[in-house]
N, C-alpha and C positions, 0 to 999 in steps of 0.2 A: 391256557397255556398247554400243549399238545406236546410240545418235544423240548429236549434240552436247550436247543438253539435261542429259544426265546426265552431263557431264565434271566438271563443279565438283562434285557430289558424291562423283565419284571420288577427287579431289585431296585433297579435304577427309577423306575416309577413311582415306587415307594420313598426315592430321597435315600435310599441307602447306598453305603460305600462296597457292597457284596454281602455275603452270608457268613455265618459262623454256624457250623455244625459240629455237635460235640459226642456225635455217634456214629463215627467212621471207622472202620476195620484195615487196618495193613499188617499182615504176619509174615513172620519166615516163608519161603515159598513152600517147603514141604509141608509144613504145617497147613499153608492157606490151602494147598490141593487136597489134602485131607479132608478139611470145613467144607469144601466148594462140593466133593464127592459125597458126603452127608447130605448137604441140602439138595443135590441133584438126583440122588437115588432114595430120599428119605430114611428115615430111621428111629432108634428110640427116644432121640434128642430133638426130633426136628418133624415129627410123623411122617405124612406123605412128601416132605418139600418141596422145594419149586426149583424151574429153572431161572439159573443169576442171570441178571439183566448185564454185569459187567465182568464178567467172567475173562478178564483181560490180562495182559502182562502189567506189573506195576508202572512201569514209565506211560503207560496208556492209560491207565486211572489216575494217575496224578494230573495228566494233560486235561482229561475231562474235568476234573474239580476244578482245575483253574479256568479252565473256559467257562465253566457254570458260575465262576467268581465267588469260589468257596474259599474265604483268607484265611480260615482257620479250621484245622480239624485235627482230632488225636488219631492216634494208631492203636486202638483199643484190641487189646489179646484178651485170650482165656487162659485160665490154668485150672485143669479138672483132676489134678494127682498132685502129691509132694514131686519135689526137687524141678518142677518146671516155672516157677515165677521168676527165680532171681535169673535164670538165663534170658527168658523172655523181654524182663525189662531191660536187660543189657540191649537187647535187640531195639527195642523200641523206641529205647533214649537214644540209641545211634541212629536209628532211621530219621527221629527230628531232627538230630544236628546237622544230617544230610539233605534234609527237606526244609526249606525255610517256613513252609505255611503251617508244619506240624507241630501240633502242640504236645509236649514230652509227656508220655503217660507210660504208665506202670499198673503192675495187677498183685495179688497176694493171694494164699493158701494158707490154712492152719495148719502149721507146721512148725518144727524146732528152726529156731534161726529167722522167724517171719519180721520179727520188730527189727531186727538188724538190717535186713537187706530192703525195709521199706523206708527205715531212716536213709540208708544210702542212696535210694532211688530220689526222696525228697532234697538230699544235699546234691545231689547229681542235676537237680533241675526239672524232676517230676513236678505236673502242675495239673494233673488230673488222673485219676485210678478208675480202675474197672473192676467190678466183682459180679461174677454170674453164677447166682445160686441154683439155676438150675443144671447148668453144665458141670458147676463144679459139686454139685451133690453136698456141699457142706452148711452147717450152722452158721449163720453169722452171729450168733452169741456164745461160740465157740471159745474155751478159756484161751486159746493161744491168741486171740485176735483183741482182746478186751484193752489191751496195750495198743494195738493197731488202731484201733478206732478213737482213742485218747488222743494218740499221735495225730490222725488225721484231722479230728476236730480242732487241736491246736492249729496246725497248720494252715486251716481253713482252704484247702484245696478241695474242689468237687470230687465226689466220688459216685459214678455211672454204677447204679447196681440195679442188675436184672432180677427182679424179686417176685415177678409174676409168672403163672401158669400156661404162659408161650412159648415156644408152638406148642409144647405138652406139657402136662403137669409133672413135677419131679425136683426133688431137693426140697431144700427148707423153704419155699416160697408161700407166697401170700404176704399181707401187711404185720402178720403176727409177729413172726421172727425178727423182721429188721425194724418193727415199732418196737419191740423192748430195746434192740439197740439203741435207738434214738431216746429212748426214755432214760437210759442209761448214760448217754452223750448226747443231749440235745442241741448242741453246737457243730453236730455233724452236717458238712453241707453235702448232702444226698440229692442224687439227680435219679429219678425212679423213672428207668428205662420204659420205654411203651406206653407211656401213660397210664401204667400199671395194669394194662388189659389183660384178661378181660374183667380183674377185680377192681373196676374204676373207682367205685366208691370208697373202698378204705383206703385207697393210695392217695386219692384226693383230699380224705381228711387227714392224713399224714402231713398233705402239703399246706394244709390250710393251719395247723397246729404248730407245727417248726417252721421257726423263723428261717433257717437254710434249706428248707427241703424243697425240692423243685419237681417238676415232670418233664421229661421229653417226650417228643410229637413223633418218635420213630415209628414208620408203619402206621401211624395211626391215620384214622379218617380216611383210610385209601379206598378204592373199591374192593381190593384184595382183602383187608381187613373187615370191611363194614359187612362183607358177606356174612361172615362167622361170628364176630365180635362188635356189633355196631356201637358206636359211641351213645349214652343213654342221654337223650334230650334233656332230662332233668338236671344234667351237670353241667349243660350250657352256659349260664351263667356264673357259676365257680369257673369255668374254664376260662371265661373273660376276664374276670378279677384276677385270677391267677396271673394271668399272661399279662396283666396291666403292671402288677406290682412284682414283675420280677421272677415269678415262679414256674414260666414254662420257657423252654429253650428249644431250637431246633436240633433236630436228630432223625438221620437218614437211615443207617445201616447200611451205608453204599460200604462195598459194590455188591454185598447179598442181598438182592431184593429183585422181586419179580418183577419190576416196572422201571420205567425211565424215572430219573431223578426230578425231573419235571413234575410229577404225578404226585409226589408228595407235595410240593409246594402249591399245585394247584387244588391239592384236597384243603390245604390249609385257608387257602382264599376262598375257596366253596362254602366255608363256615361263615361267612358274612359276618366276621365279627369286628371288622373297621382296620383300617390301614395302620392305625396307632399301634393296634394289637399284633399285626403282622410286623411292624417294623421292631417292636420290643421282641417278640418271640424269636425273629431270624437276624437281629442283630445285639439289639442293646442287652437284653438279659444274659446272653452268652457274655459280650463283652465285660459285664460286670462282675460274672461270676468268676472269669479267670482272669 
């Protein structure tokens, strides 16, 4: 599979009704442009950066996801300072209301009032949350977030957590801080972004230890990633087992990727873990989670 045009035939060949991608970004236009500028030019949070494959107007990006057969996706946002999250939640939830395929999403930041706006987001229909510990630069164990984690554990909604040191180290990354949160809230439905790369081993251990912890495939196994952060062969059997037990879900980072969407799927297929694994990862596990 070399082009996006081949993707629908690929998932149809697996007997799937489409794809569920739990790691997709849509942002307010001004914020989107700033994020793209950082990726295109590099910086302290993205290292050398890269050329974005889908630096397109929003309607063109939506059209491409629909053409690919991505039936469900969120509009994950970022909060890197106080007084951002509540307004971004209003935007992402409104975007989901206007976009039938979009899973209502929300974010949070350790600040006064965080419990209140997370509760409101849940009441307004949020079904997935995002936390980026590298961009946010905050400790997930912060006192302001204790009640938030408890609320989300009780609600059972997935929280996509970027907790590893990619693209560059920074913030409270690594399996230690989020692992302590999980010890306090073992029912949290955490999705570890990017398979936890490059700290694959400790994040795989968290997924094996906690019933509701999963990993997403975002940028993993691609040629781009394998050059610098190759997936260790010693974890291949664990990857197979986790996928078949509902603990690996499809993520792409669309649109902020340096290759066609098809390449992420081809990279999963090249693992040769079997059609049942691909069906689980690309549809069934995500469907069960949301």
